[in-house]
N, C-alpha and C positions, 0 to 999 in steps of 0.2 A: 925378365919381363915375361909375363904370362901371355901366351898366344894360343888361340884356338882357331883352327882353320878347317872349315867344312868343305866337303866336296861330294859329288855324286848325284846332285839334283838333276832334274830334267823333266821332260814331258813324256808321260806314259798313258796308255789307255786303261780304263777300268779293268780290274782283275789282274793286271800285270804287277811285276815286282821291281823294286829299286833298292839299292843299298847305299846308304850315306856313310861317309867316314869323317872323322874329326881327328886331325893331327894336333897333338898338344905339345907345348914346349914351355920352358921357363919355370917349371916346378916339378916336384917329385910326383909324377903322375899316379903311381901306384897307391899313394897314400890318401887320395882324395876322392870325394863324392863327385860323380859325373851324372849328367842327365841330358836329355834331348827335350826341347820344347818346340812349339810351332805357333805361328801367328798367321791366321787367314785374313784376307782383306776386310777391314771394318770390324774386326774382332780383337779381343784381348789375347795376349800371349797365353798359351796353356801348356802345362806340362804333359809330355807324352810318356816318358819313362824316366825313372831314376835308378841309380845303381850306387850303392855304397862301395867303399874300398874293401879289399879283401880283409883288411884288418878288422873291419866291422861286419864281416860275414858276406860281403858281396851281395847284399840283399837287393832284389829288383822289384820295382813296383811299376806296373803299367796302368795307364788310364783305361777306363772301361771301353772307350771308343776304339782302342787299338789292340786290346788284349786278345791274344790268339792269332793275331796277324803280324804284329811287329816283334822283333827280337833284338835286344841290345847285347852287345858283347864288347869286351875290352881286352886289349893286348898290352900288358904292362911292360913287355920288353920293347915294343915298338911305339909305346906312348900313343896309342890310338883307341878310339871308341867308335864302334860302328852301330848302325841301325839298319837291320834287314827288314824291309817292308814288303809284305806279300798281300795279295788280294786287295790292291789299292782301290779306293773309292773316290769319286769326285770330291767328297767332303774332306778328303785328306789333303786337298790342295792348300798349300800354305808355304811360308818361308820357315824352314827348319833351322833351329839354332842349337849348337852345342854349348853346354854350360858346365862350369866347374865351380865348386864352392871351396875356397881355400882360406882357412883361418878366419872364417866368418865373412869373407868377402865373396861376391859373386862376379864371375867373369864369363863373358859371352863371345862367341864367334860372330862373324859378319853375316852368317846365314846363307842357306842355299835354297833356291826355289824348287819346289816340287809341284808339278801341275798334273792332275789326273783328269783327262778329258778324252772323249771319243771324237 
């Protein structure tokens, strides 16, 4: 059974940093595409960053809105994918979701709330 469990969300002030983590289980983590998405109130879910497996080059793509501020990393030994978020802005406020694409199917975590406010 595929499980994705996010952690690390919270309330921070503009300009501060936060690191989200996603613990994955139930599949061979190292072989699959992982990503982070977010959904702000009243808006559609949007992709923040994607990362292919090492087998496919570990290619990373960031959305323009977070490029240069957010960094994704994966630990294939610990089955975790993390999102380091720096220089946070109020517009980064959203529920952040971990995502895995496994054999053509999409799996999502329950989400973790990030609120950026002074």
